[in-house]
N, C-alpha and C positions, 0 to 999 in steps of 0.2 A: 159519685158523678159531680163534677164541678158545676156550679150554677152558671147559667148562660149569662154572658156579659151583655149589657144593654147596647143596642145598635148605636154606632157612632153617627152623629148627625153630619150630613154632608155640608161642607162649607158653603156659606151663602155666596152667590156670584158677586163679583165686584161690580159696584155701580158703574155703568157706562158713562164716560165723560163725553159731552157733546163735542163733535169735531169742529175745529176752528173753521171760520168761513174761508172760502177760496180766495186766495190773494191774486188779483188780476195783474197781469204784466202790463208793460207800457203800451204795447201794440193793442192789447185787449181793451185798455182804457181808452185809447184813441178811437178805436172802431166802435166801442159801445156808445161813447158820447157823440160820435159822428152820426150813428144811426138815430140817436135821440133827436139831434138837431135837424136831421133831414125829415124825420117823421112829424116834428112838432110844429105844424102849421098853426099859427096863432098863439104859440107858447110851448115851451119844452118841459115845463114842470110835470105835466100829466105823464109824458113818456119817460121822464127821468125816474119818477117814483115807480112806474110799472117795471122798468128795466132793472133798477137797483134793488127794489124790495121783492117784487113778485117773480121776475124772470131769473135773474142771476143770484138773488138772495145774498147779496153782499152786505146788506144792512137789514135789521128788523124795522118794522114800522115805527117803533118808538125812536130808534136811532136816527132814522131819516127825518122825523119831525124835529128832533133836537138839533141835528146838523143844519136843517133848513132854517130853523129859528135863529141859529147863530149867524147864518149868512145875511139875515135882515139887518144886523148891526154892523156889517162891514160896508165900506163904500163900494158903489158899483152895482150892477144888476145882480139880483139874487141868484139866478140860475148860473151865471158866470162864477160867482163866488162859490156856489155849490160844487161846480166842476173842479175848481182849484183845491178846495178843502177836501173833497172826496179823493181826488187823485193823490194829494199829498199824504193823506191818511194811510194809503197802502204803499206808495212808492216814493214818498218824499217829494222834493222839489221837482224831480224829473216826472213823477206821476202827475203832479199838479199841472205841469206844462203840457203833458200829453193829453190829459183830459180837456184842458182849455183849448188846445189846438183842434181836437176833434169836434168840440162844441162850436167853435167860431169859424174854423177854416172852410169847410164845405158850404155852409149857408152864405158866407161872404162871397164866394164865387158865384153861387146861384143868384143871390140878391143883386149882384152887379149886372149879370146878364138880364135878369127880369126888369131891372130899372131902365136899362137901355131899351128893352122891348116896350115897356109901359110908356116911356117918353114918346115913342113913335106911334103906338096903337092904343093908348090909354083912353081915348075918346070913344071907343067902341062900346055900345050899350051892353052887349052880352058879357064882356069882360067885367064891367061894373057889377052886374048881377051875380056873376060867379064869385067875385071877391066878397060880396055881401053874404053869400051862402057860406063861404069858408069862415067868415067872422062869427056867424051864428053857431057853427059847429064848434069853433074854438071856445066860445063861452060855455057851451054845454059840457065840454070836456073839463073845463076849469071847475065848474060846479061839482062834477063827479069826483075829481081828485081832492077837492076840499072835504067832501063827505068822507072819503077814505081816510084822509089824514085825521079826521075827528074820531074815527072808530076806536083807536087806543084809549082816548079819554072816556068814551062812552062805555067801553068794556071794563075799564077800571073803576067806573062810576066816580070819576074825578070831578066832583062838584066845583072845587076851587078853580081848576083849569077851565071848566066850561063857563063859569061866571066871569073870569078874567077875559076869556075869548069874546064873550058877548059884550062886555064893557068896552073893549078895544074896538070891536066892530062898530058899536054905536058911536063912539067918540070920533073915529076916523071916517067911517063910511056914511054916517047919517048927519052928525053934527059938523063934520068937516074940520075938526081941529087939526093942527099941524102934526105930522107924524112924529117929529122929533120930540115935541112936548109930551105927547101921549106915551111914547116909549120911556122917556125919562121918569114919568110917574108910574107907569105900569110895571116896569122891571123891578124896582126896589120893593114895591108892594107884593108882587108875585113871589119874589124870593123870600120875603119875610113871612108871608102867609104859609108858604110851603114848609119852611123850617119849623114854624110854630105848630103846624098840623102834624108833622112827623114826630115832634117831641110829645105832643099830646097822645099820639097813637102808642108810642113806646112806653109812656107812663101808664 
């Protein structure tokens, strides 16, 4: 009687590759940024991060932080730069224009109408208190999104990033040094420290 042959091991399943992120179309970019701008009383950054990272998942939290950091070094408002950079990343120049139009177009119409109404009824006391309340809510939302943007640094225990963040905050927010000078000093130091740290980890 021939000896039993050993059982053949089943082939290991191929590792699943993560699916690429959804590529938004031009209309989707326009509508997404229009919703952000219409919801963003006091600032769009809060709603931009929530929509891009948490709702649509077009970017990870790290990618959003890196893109928004890049927008700080471009001339113009940061959130406008973000719309153009983000749209161009997925759909080229047309995507950048679509996102920009969605971000700027609807609020421009509303702001024009509200400016006309405020010029006529701006001395009403109730309106002043309402605007003050909206401003307080906007500040609270801004603090919330800042904490969310810090989470990747905290989760990676990136001491270098946190130290640079704190140093820039003290230099600009407390000491009131000019933004351009602080960035010209902070950026080279940040890059050099990051490269040195990675080389030490690899060694």
